[in-house]
C-alpha positions as CSV (number, residue, x, y, z in Angstrom):
1,X,52.3,10.3,-0.1
2,X,50.3,7.5,1.6
3,X,47.4,9.7,2.6
4,X,47.2,11.0,-1.0
5,X,47.2,7.5,-2.4
6,X,44.5,6.5,0.1
7,X,42.4,9.5,-1.1
8,X,43.0,8.5,-4.8
9,X,42.0,4.9,-4.0
10,X,38.8,6.2,-2.3
11,X,38.0,8.3,-5.4
12,X,38.5,5.3,-7.6
13,X,36.1,3.3,-5.4
14,X,33.2,5.7,-6.2
15,X,31.8,3.8,-9.3
16,X,32.0,0.5,-7.4
17,X,30.4,2.2,-4.4
18,X,27.4,3.3,-6.5
19,X,26.8,-0.2,-7.8
20,X,27.3,-1.8,-4.4
21,X,24.9,0.7,-2.8
22,X,22.3,-0.2,-5.4
23,X,22.6,-3.8,-4.4
24,X,22.6,-2.9,-0.7
25,X,19.4,-0.9,-1.1
26,X,17.7,-3.8,-3.0
27,X,18.7,-6.2,-0.2
28,X,17.2,-4.0,2.5
29,X,13.9,-3.6,0.6
30,X,13.6,-7.3,-0.5
31,X,10.9,-8.3,2.0
32,X,7.8,-9.7,0.4
33,X,5.0,-7.2,0.0
34,X,1.3,-8.0,0.8
35,X,-0.3,-9.9,-2.0
36,X,-3.4,-8.5,-3.7
37,X,-6.7,-10.4,-3.1
38,X,-7.8,-12.3,-6.2
39,X,-11.4,-11.7,-7.3
40,X,-13.7,-14.2,-9.1
41,X,-12.1,-15.0,-12.5
42,X,-13.6,-12.9,-15.4
43,X,-10.7,-11.8,-17.5
44,X,-9.7,-13.8,-20.6
45,X,-6.1,-14.6,-21.2
46,X,-4.0,-16.1,-23.9
47,X,-0.7,-17.9,-23.3
48,X,1.7,-17.3,-26.2
49,X,4.6,-19.7,-26.6
50,X,7.2,-18.8,-29.2
51,X,9.0,-22.0,-30.3
52,X,11.8,-23.0,-32.6
53,X,12.5,-26.7,-33.0
54,X,11.1,-27.6,-29.6
55,X,9.5,-30.9,-30.5
56,X,11.0,-32.8,-27.5
57,X,9.5,-30.6,-24.8
58,X,6.7,-28.4,-26.2
59,X,4.0,-30.9,-25.1
60,X,5.1,-30.7,-21.5
61,X,4.9,-26.9,-21.6
62,X,1.4,-26.9,-23.2
63,X,0.1,-29.4,-20.6
64,X,1.5,-27.3,-17.8
65,X,-0.2,-24.2,-19.2
66,X,-3.5,-26.0,-19.7
67,X,-3.5,-27.3,-16.1
68,X,-3.4,-23.9,-14.4
69,X,-5.9,-23.1,-11.8
70,X,-8.2,-20.9,-13.9
71,X,-11.5,-21.6,-15.7
72,X,-10.6,-23.3,-19.0
73,X,-13.2,-21.3,-20.8
74,X,-11.3,-18.1,-20.0
75,X,-7.9,-18.9,-21.5
76,X,-6.2,-20.7,-24.4
77,X,-2.7,-21.6,-25.4
78,X,-1.1,-20.4,-28.7
79,X,2.2,-21.8,-29.9
80,X,4.0,-19.9,-32.6
81,X,6.2,-22.5,-34.4
82,X,8.8,-20.2,-36.0
83,X,10.9,-21.5,-38.8
84,X,10.8,-25.1,-37.4
85,X,12.4,-28.0,-39.2
86,X,10.8,-30.6,-36.8
87,X,7.3,-31.5,-35.7
88,X,7.0,-28.8,-33.0
89,X,3.6,-27.7,-34.5
90,X,2.2,-31.2,-34.6
91,X,3.3,-31.9,-31.0
92,X,1.8,-28.7,-29.7
93,X,-1.5,-29.2,-31.5
94,X,-1.7,-32.8,-30.2
95,X,-1.2,-31.5,-26.6
96,X,-4.1,-29.1,-27.1
97,X,-2.6,-25.8,-28.2
98,X,-3.6,-23.5,-31.0
99,X,-0.8,-23.3,-33.5
100,X,0.6,-20.6,-35.8
101,X,3.3,-21.7,-38.2
102,X,5.7,-19.1,-39.5
103,X,8.4,-19.4,-42.2
104,X,10.6,-16.4,-43.0
105,X,14.3,-17.0,-43.8
106,X,15.2,-13.3,-43.3
107,X,13.1,-12.2,-40.3
108,X,13.7,-14.9,-37.7
109,X,13.6,-15.0,-33.9
110,X,11.5,-14.6,-30.8
111,X,10.6,-11.0,-31.4
112,X,9.1,-11.7,-34.8
113,X,7.2,-14.7,-33.5
114,X,5.7,-12.6,-30.7
115,X,4.8,-9.8,-33.2
116,X,2.8,-12.3,-35.3
117,X,1.0,-13.6,-32.2
118,X,0.2,-10.1,-30.9
119,X,-1.1,-9.0,-34.3
120,X,-3.7,-11.7,-34.4
121,X,-5.4,-11.3,-31.0
122,X,-9.2,-11.8,-30.8
123,X,-11.0,-8.7,-29.3
124,X,-12.2,-10.7,-26.3
125,X,-8.6,-11.4,-25.1
126,X,-7.9,-9.1,-22.1
127,X,-4.2,-9.9,-21.8
128,X,-1.5,-12.2,-23.2
129,X,1.1,-14.2,-21.2
130,X,4.4,-15.0,-22.8
131,X,6.0,-18.3,-21.8
132,X,9.2,-19.9,-23.2
133,X,8.9,-23.3,-24.9
134,X,11.0,-25.1,-22.2
135,X,9.0,-23.8,-19.3
136,X,6.6,-25.1,-16.6
137,X,4.4,-22.7,-14.7
138,X,2.9,-22.5,-11.2
139,X,-0.9,-23.2,-11.2
140,X,-1.8,-19.8,-9.7
141,X,-0.1,-17.8,-12.5
142,X,-3.3,-16.5,-14.2
143,X,-5.0,-15.7,-10.9
144,X,-1.9,-13.6,-9.9
145,X,-2.0,-11.7,-13.2
146,X,-5.7,-11.2,-13.0
147,X,-5.3,-9.7,-9.5
148,X,-2.8,-7.2,-10.8
149,X,-5.0,-6.4,-13.9
150,X,-7.9,-5.7,-11.5
151,X,-5.6,-3.1,-9.8
152,X,-4.9,-1.4,-13.1
153,X,-1.5,-3.0,-14.1
154,X,-1.0,-3.3,-17.8
155,X,2.3,-5.1,-17.7
156,X,3.2,-7.8,-15.1
157,X,6.3,-10.1,-14.6
158,X,6.1,-13.4,-12.8
159,X,9.1,-14.7,-10.8
160,X,11.4,-16.5,-13.3
161,X,13.1,-19.4,-11.6
162,X,15.3,-22.4,-12.6
163,X,13.5,-25.6,-13.5
164,X,16.5,-27.9,-13.0
165,X,18.5,-26.4,-10.1
166,X,19.9,-29.7,-9.0
167,X,21.3,-30.7,-12.4
168,X,24.8,-29.4,-11.4
169,X,26.6,-26.9,-9.3
170,X,26.4,-24.4,-12.2
171,X,22.6,-24.6,-12.3
172,X,22.4,-24.1,-8.5
173,X,24.5,-21.0,-8.8
174,X,22.3,-19.8,-11.6
175,X,19.3,-20.4,-9.3
176,X,21.0,-18.2,-6.6
177,X,21.8,-15.5,-9.2
178,X,18.1,-15.6,-10.4
179,X,17.0,-15.3,-6.8
180,X,19.2,-12.2,-6.4
181,X,18.4,-10.6,-9.7
182,X,14.8,-11.7,-10.3
183,X,13.4,-11.8,-6.7
184,X,15.5,-9.5,-4.5
185,X,15.7,-6.6,-7.1
186,X,12.1,-7.1,-8.3
187,X,10.7,-7.0,-4.8
188,X,12.6,-3.8,-4.0
189,X,11.5,-2.1,-7.2
190,X,7.9,-3.1,-6.7
191,X,8.0,-1.8,-3.1
192,X,9.2,1.6,-4.4
193,X,6.6,1.7,-7.2
194,X,9.2,1.3,-9.9
195,X,9.3,-1.0,-12.9
196,X,10.6,-4.5,-12.1
197,X,11.6,-4.9,-15.8
198,X,10.9,-7.8,-18.1
199,X,12.7,-11.2,-18.0
200,X,11.5,-12.7,-21.3
201,X,9.6,-15.5,-19.7
202,X,6.4,-15.2,-17.6
203,X,5.5,-11.7,-19.0
204,X,1.9,-10.5,-19.1
205,X,0.7,-7.6,-21.3
206,X,-2.8,-6.2,-21.6
207,X,-4.2,-6.1,-25.2
208,X,-4.7,-2.4,-24.9
209,X,-1.0,-1.9,-24.0
210,X,0.2,-3.9,-27.0
211,X,-2.0,-1.7,-29.2
212,X,-0.6,1.5,-27.6
213,X,3.1,0.3,-27.6
214,X,3.5,-2.2,-30.4
215,X,6.0,-5.0,-29.6
216,X,8.6,-4.0,-32.2
217,X,11.5,-5.4,-30.3
218,X,13.7,-7.9,-32.2
219,X,17.1,-8.0,-30.5
220,X,18.5,-11.0,-28.5
221,X,17.4,-9.0,-25.4
222,X,14.0,-8.1,-26.8
223,X,12.4,-8.4,-23.3
224,X,14.7,-5.7,-21.8
225,X,14.3,-3.6,-24.9
226,X,10.5,-3.6,-24.7
227,X,10.6,-3.0,-21.0
228,X,12.6,0.2,-21.6
229,X,10.1,1.3,-24.3
230,X,7.2,0.7,-21.8
231,X,9.0,2.9,-19.2
232,X,9.4,5.7,-21.8
233,X,5.7,5.4,-22.6
234,X,4.8,6.0,-19.0
235,X,4.1,2.4,-17.9
236,X,5.8,0.3,-15.2
237,X,6.1,-3.4,-15.1
238,X,4.5,-4.8,-11.9
239,X,5.9,-7.8,-10.1
240,X,3.8,-10.9,-9.3
241,X,5.9,-12.4,-6.5
242,X,3.7,-15.5,-5.9
243,X,3.5,-16.6,-9.5
244,X,6.4,-18.6,-11.0
245,X,7.7,-19.8,-14.3
246,X,10.4,-22.5,-14.3
247,X,12.8,-22.4,-17.3
248,X,15.4,-25.1,-18.0
249,X,19.1,-24.0,-17.6
250,X,22.1,-25.6,-19.2
251,X,24.7,-27.2,-17.0
252,X,27.6,-27.7,-19.4
253,X,30.2,-25.0,-19.7
254,X,30.2,-25.1,-23.6
255,X,26.4,-24.6,-23.9
256,X,26.4,-22.0,-21.1
257,X,29.3,-20.0,-22.7
258,X,27.5,-19.7,-26.0
259,X,24.2,-18.7,-24.4
260,X,25.8,-16.2,-22.0
261,X,28.0,-14.5,-24.7
262,X,25.0,-14.0,-27.0
263,X,23.0,-12.4,-24.1
264,X,25.9,-10.2,-22.8
265,X,26.7,-8.9,-26.3
266,X,23.1,-8.0,-26.8
267,X,22.8,-6.3,-23.5
268,X,26.0,-4.4,-24.0
269,X,24.7,-3.0,-27.2
270,X,21.4,-2.0,-25.4
271,X,23.4,-0.3,-22.7
272,X,25.4,1.7,-25.2
273,X,22.3,2.9,-26.9
274,X,20.1,3.6,-24.0
275,X,21.9,3.8,-20.6
276,X,22.9,7.4,-20.3
277,X,20.1,8.5,-22.7
278,X,17.5,7.1,-20.3
279,X,19.3,8.6,-17.3
280,X,19.3,12.1,-18.8
281,X,15.6,11.7,-19.7
282,X,14.7,10.5,-16.2
283,X,16.5,13.3,-14.5
284,X,15.1,16.0,-16.8
285,X,11.6,14.6,-16.5
286,X,12.0,13.8,-12.8
287,X,10.8,10.3,-13.6
288,X,11.9,7.8,-11.0
289,X,11.0,4.8,-13.2
290,X,13.2,6.0,-16.0
291,X,16.1,6.7,-13.7
292,X,15.8,3.3,-12.2
293,X,15.6,1.6,-15.6
294,X,18.8,3.5,-16.6
295,X,20.6,2.4,-13.4
296,X,19.6,-1.2,-13.9
297,X,21.4,-1.0,-17.3
298,X,24.4,1.0,-16.1
299,X,25.1,-0.9,-12.8
300,X,27.8,-3.5,-13.8
301,X,27.1,-7.2,-13.4
302,X,27.5,-8.6,-9.9
303,X,30.7,-10.5,-10.9
304,X,32.4,-7.2,-11.9
305,X,31.3,-5.4,-8.7
306,X,32.4,-8.3,-6.6
307,X,35.9,-8.6,-8.2
308,X,36.4,-4.8,-8.1
309,X,35.3,-4.7,-4.5
310,X,37.7,-7.5,-3.4
311,X,40.7,-6.2,-5.3
312,X,40.0,-2.7,-4.1
313,X,39.8,-3.8,-0.5
314,X,43.0,-5.8,-0.7
315,X,44.8,-2.7,-2.1
316,X,43.2,-0.5,0.6
317,X,44.2,-2.9,3.4
318,X,47.8,-3.0,2.1
319,X,47.9,0.8,2.0
320,X,46.6,1.0,5.6
321,X,49.2,-1.5,6.8
322,X,51.9,0.5,5.2
323,X,50.6,3.8,6.8
324,X,49.8,2.3,10.2
325,X,46.2,3.5,10.2
326,X,42.9,2.7,8.5
327,X,42.2,4.9,5.6
328,X,39.0,6.1,3.9
329,X,39.5,3.6,1.0
330,X,39.2,0.7,3.5
331,X,35.8,2.0,4.6
332,X,34.6,2.5,1.1
333,X,35.7,-0.9,-0.4
334,X,34.8,-2.6,2.9
335,X,31.2,-1.4,2.5
336,X,31.2,-2.7,-1.1
337,X,32.3,-6.1,-0.1
338,X,29.7,-6.3,2.7
339,X,27.0,-5.2,0.3
340,X,27.9,-7.8,-2.2
341,X,28.0,-10.6,0.4
342,X,24.6,-9.6,1.9
343,X,23.1,-9.4,-1.6
344,X,24.4,-12.8,-2.6
345,X,23.2,-14.4,0.7
346,X,19.8,-12.8,0.3
347,X,19.6,-14.3,-3.2
348,X,20.6,-17.7,-1.8
349,X,17.9,-17.4,0.9
350,X,15.1,-16.9,-1.6
351,X,16.5,-19.4,-4.2
352,X,15.3,-22.6,-2.5
353,X,18.7,-24.3,-3.1
354,X,19.1,-25.0,0.6
355,X,22.4,-26.0,2.3
356,X,23.7,-27.6,-0.9
357,X,23.4,-24.2,-2.7
358,X,25.2,-22.5,0.2
359,X,28.1,-25.0,-0.2
360,X,28.1,-24.3,-4.0
361,X,28.7,-20.6,-3.3
362,X,32.3,-21.7,-2.5
363,X,32.6,-22.3,-6.3
364,X,31.4,-18.8,-7.0
365,X,35.0,-17.6,-7.8
366,X,35.2,-20.4,-10.5
367,X,31.9,-19.1,-11.9
368,X,33.3,-15.5,-11.9
369,X,36.5,-16.5,-13.6
370,X,34.5,-18.4,-16.3
371,X,32.4,-15.3,-16.9
372,X,35.5,-13.1,-17.1
373,X,37.0,-15.5,-19.7
374,X,34.0,-15.0,-22.0
375,X,35.0,-11.3,-22.3
376,X,38.5,-12.3,-23.4
377,X,37.1,-14.3,-26.3
378,X,36.2,-12.8,-29.7
379,X,32.8,-11.1,-29.3
380,X,30.0,-12.7,-31.3
381,X,27.8,-10.4,-33.3
382,X,24.4,-9.8,-31.5
383,X,21.6,-11.5,-33.4
384,X,17.9,-11.7,-33.1
385,X,17.7,-15.0,-35.0
386,X,17.1,-18.3,-33.2
387,X,20.2,-19.9,-31.8
388,X,18.9,-22.9,-29.9
389,X,20.7,-24.0,-26.8
390,X,20.9,-27.7,-26.2
391,X,18.3,-28.9,-23.7
392,X,19.3,-31.0,-20.7
393,X,16.1,-32.8,-19.6
394,X,15.7,-33.6,-16.0
395,X,12.9,-35.3,-14.1
396,X,10.2,-32.8,-13.3
């Protein structure tokens, strides 16, 4: 019976093995690619900042955007004050931004704010850059996007990093998770000529692309939704490794729980509607971009792969001890555990959190248990409307 149980356990490991292999491949391919040479600035950009009741921090974001290393005559900053009940519009205008105010009690949310901004682009604008209202940017961001535009890219994603990693152990773990998901995976996908996907912050789209594929994405995960639509239209999202946007993350469990549950419910709905559909389309069309976008949706979150790998390895080791020999299931789950560890360590190495972040990885099981507890609570209905997370300002 023991060999049969080992075989069954090895078969049960296959879904976990697929996810872990995906992470392992991303880790192996995560070296930085050569950066394109930036030409003399000629392209005109527009920063678009969708904002809802962001009076306290919108000025800092506008100032950060206006201080980028790019000729001031070749870009402007537009803030869309969507259904605001504070003086976001006034603060943005005072900081030097153009402002569009929008009031609609029914059609609310980031997607509708972006649609308004994209529908009013002057003909001279070559591309728009979407930046969240709590964000600071690296000065080279427009030069990095211009270099990709010169190579023919119509959609580009900058590295999305954490603005306040040292606020708490939770924000440092988020910074490590961002390093793994945003940098490690994106570098690997860029190296393979795939779409790195959209992250919602630090996205660049050419005006022609927005005319070809209108931004009719209004869910809580509108960025992922639009990235899938671009893939189906034959466009991949390029990755600008050297450009960064720094968004503020919450450190309290209550605020993080609310934020995470909304996002996970929205993504779960997106996976149900698109995961296997995209996979079938990618296989039938022999389109590697679509297959990869499908896998990015279907591969479970890191926490689930990690838990399944560890529990599976414990069961496999127990079975091997009972039988007196190492079984196939030990090799399978052992590879999964090693893949997860290497992926996490690679995420830490590019996160910039240093030795303190490495120590905080000891709290990763607490973080995993917290995420698991969210799934036990009553699911909130996905919504595209603004649900503003409390900001936790830290010195910049």
